[in-house]
Structure formats: structure tokens, C-alpha cells
C-alpha positions in Angstrom: 85.2 135.5 126.6 82.9 136.6 123.8 85.8 137.1 121.5 87.1 133.6 122.1 83.7 132.1 121.5 83.2 134.2 118.4 86.7 133.1 117.1 85.9 129.4 117.7 82.5 129.8 115.8 84.2 131.6 112.9 86.9 128.9 112.8 84.4 126.1 112.7 82.4 127.8 109.9 85.6 128.8 107.9 87.1 125.2 107.7 84.3 123.7 105.6 84.1 126.8 103.4 87.9 126.7 102.7 87.7 122.9 102.2 84.9 123.4 99.7 86.8 126.1 97.8 90.0 123.9 97.8 88.0 121.0 96.3 86.0 123.0 93.7 89.1 124.9 92.4 90.7 121.6 91.3 93.4 121.5 93.9 93.1 117.9 95.2 95.5 115.4 93.6 93.4 113.6 91.0 96.1 112.8 88.3 97.8 109.5 88.5 101.2 111.2 88.9 100.1 113.4 91.7 101.3 112.5 95.2 98.6 111.0 97.4 96.8 113.0 100.1 98.1 112.6 103.6 96.7 109.4 105.1 95.0 108.5 101.8 96.2 104.9 102.0 94.9 104.4 105.6 91.6 106.1 104.8 90.9 103.8 101.9 92.6 100.5 103.0 91.3 100.2 106.5 87.6 100.1 105.6 88.3 98.1 102.4 90.1 95.3 104.3 87.4 95.4 107.1 84.7 95.0 104.5 86.4 92.2 102.6 87.1 90.2 105.8 83.6 90.7 106.9 81.9 89.7 103.6 84.3 87.3 101.9 83.3 83.7 101.5 84.9 81.5 104.1 84.8 78.3 102.1 85.9 77.6 98.5 83.2 75.7 96.5 85.6 74.3 93.9 88.9 72.4 94.0 92.2 73.3 92.5 91.9 70.6 89.8 93.8 70.8 86.5 90.6 71.6 84.7 89.7 74.5 87.1 93.3 75.9 87.0 93.3 75.8 83.1 89.9 77.4 82.9 91.1 80.0 85.5 94.2 80.7 83.4 92.2 81.2 80.2 89.8 83.6 82.0 92.7 85.4 83.7 94.4 86.0 80.3 91.2 87.3 78.7 89.9 89.5 81.6 92.8 90.3 83.9 96.2 90.1 82.2 96.0 93.5 80.5 96.3 95.2 83.9 97.8 92.5 86.1 100.3 91.1 83.7 101.2 87.6 82.7 103.9 85.1 83.9 107.3 86.9 83.8 105.8 89.8 81.9 104.3 92.7 84.0 101.7 95.0 82.6 102.9 98.5 81.5 99.3 99.7 82.0 99.1 98.5 85.6 102.3 100.3 86.5 100.8 103.6 85.2 97.6 103.4 87.2 97.0 104.8 90.7 97.1 103.0 92.9 99.6 100.8 91.1 98.0 97.5 90.0 99.5 94.4 91.7 101.3 92.2 89.2 99.9 88.8 90.1 102.7 86.7 88.6 105.6 88.5 90.2 107.2 87.8 93.6 107.0 90.5 96.2 107.8 90.6 99.9 108.8 87.3 101.4 108.9 85.7 97.9 105.1 85.6 97.7 103.8 85.4 94.2 101.0 87.8 93.5 98.2 87.3 96.0 98.9 83.6 96.7 99.2 84.4 100.4 95.6 85.7 100.4 92.7 83.3 101.0 90.8 82.4 97.8 87.7 83.9 99.3 89.4 87.3 99.6 90.4 87.3 95.9 86.9 86.1 95.0 85.4 89.1 96.8 87.7 91.5 94.9 86.9 89.8 91.6 83.2 89.8 92.2 82.8 93.3 93.7 85.7 95.3 92.3 87.4 98.1 94.2 86.2 101.6 93.9 88.6 104.3 92.5 91.2 101.8 91.5 90.1 100.7 88.1 89.3 97.2 89.3 85.9 96.4 87.9 83.2 94.2 89.5 83.0 91.0 87.5 79.8 89.6 89.1 77.8 90.6 86.1 80.4 89.7 83.5 81.6 86.2 84.7 79.7 83.3 86.3 80.3 82.4 89.9 82.2 79.4 88.8 84.5 81.4 86.5 85.2 83.9 89.3 86.1 81.0 91.6 88.3 79.5 88.9 90.4 82.7 88.6 90.5 83.1 92.4 91.7 79.5 92.9 94.3 79.9 90.2 95.7 83.1 91.9 95.7 81.4 95.3 97.9 78.7 93.7 100.2 81.0 91.8 103.2 79.9 93.9 102.6 76.2 93.2 103.3 74.2 90.0 100.5 74.6 87.5 99.4 72.4 84.6 101.3 73.0 81.4 98.1 74.1 79.6 97.5 76.8 82.2 101.1 77.9 81.9 100.7 78.2 78.2 97.9 80.7 78.7 100.0 82.6 81.3 103.3 82.7 79.4 102.2 83.6 75.9 102.8 87.4 75.5 99.7 89.5 75.0 99.2 90.8 71.5 96.9 93.6 70.6 96.9 94.1 66.9 96.3 97.6 65.9 94.5 98.0 62.6 96.3 99.9 59.9 94.5 102.8 58.3 94.1 100.7 55.1 92.1 98.1 57.0 89.8 100.6 58.8 86.4 101.3 57.2 86.2 104.7 55.5 84.5 107.4 57.4 81.6 109.3 55.7 82.5 112.8 54.7 81.8 115.6 57.2 78.8 117.7 56.3 79.7 121.2 55.2 77.6 124.2 56.3 
């Protein structure tokens, strides 16, 4: 009986020590290309969705007017398109993140465009608060409340016809001009010892 009890105690003490050593030796999957831990998706998604559904706004304070959709498209292009892509042009960056960033202008299961099947309040919560360990920043200190709602309403209506001005923002390919070495300021010489 004593051996059994001793074995249980050693087993209980050994598990946290082995777990600590496994973590501190750099063994957990931390690179984007690493396979996820078992049950990682469930461990992260269940509390995330519960929190969102508990805290998300239940009413939308702005309407899906042409002005709000155009403003939302402009904000989306400036703040979101780099990771979430634009109309008919997915983001190469978003595809190489973990977890993969949803492309908000592409159809997925049941021909749903982006997150247009989610309530605008859910999208607003994600925009305002961000999502830990995904690269999704919290915009509640970057954008105004109205701007966050404009983007959220735009995405909730992604499967509906949008004003031509909004589509112009969403269809124009992103362009990031890289300065040439000739246009860069010269660096001061390194001090020698």
C-alpha cells in the first residue's frame, strides 16, 4: 500500500517538473509552420467564443448607409487589408500566419463571404478588443467607436451589393512602394575603435 501511495505522489510531482522542462527547453510548437498542440483549437476557441458572445454589443448604433459603407471600406483598406486581403485578392501575409487569417472578401463554407454571417456586434468586439496570440490588434485606441462600427457594418454586408465608391477601395490592389537605396537617407559612418 505504501509503494502505491509513494508511486502516486512521485507521479503527481513528476508531471509538472517534466512539463516545465519540456516548455523551458523550447519544445512546444511556437513557429508558424509547427503543427498545433493537441486540442489547441478547442482550448483557445471555446473561451474566445464564450467571451465574445457574453460581451459583444447586441445592437448596432449605425445603419448600413452608403456613407458608412464607403467610410468602412476606406478604413478597412488602410487598417485591415494587409492581413485580411481585398476583394478578389487574398493577402499573402494572412496565409502565412498562425492561425491563418480569414480572408474577408472570399467565399468559404456555404458560400458565405468573409464574416458576413456573423452579427456586426461580434465583428465589432473583435475589431475593438483584438484576439490574443493571433496577430489581430485591438483597435479601440486606434480607431473611433464610429470607425470600428463602420468597418463592422461593412463586413456584415460583404455578401450584399456595395456602393461603387466602396468597391473602388476594396478592389484596387494594395501597393507598397519600397524605397530604392538611392532614395534612402545616407547613414552616418560607424565609429571605429
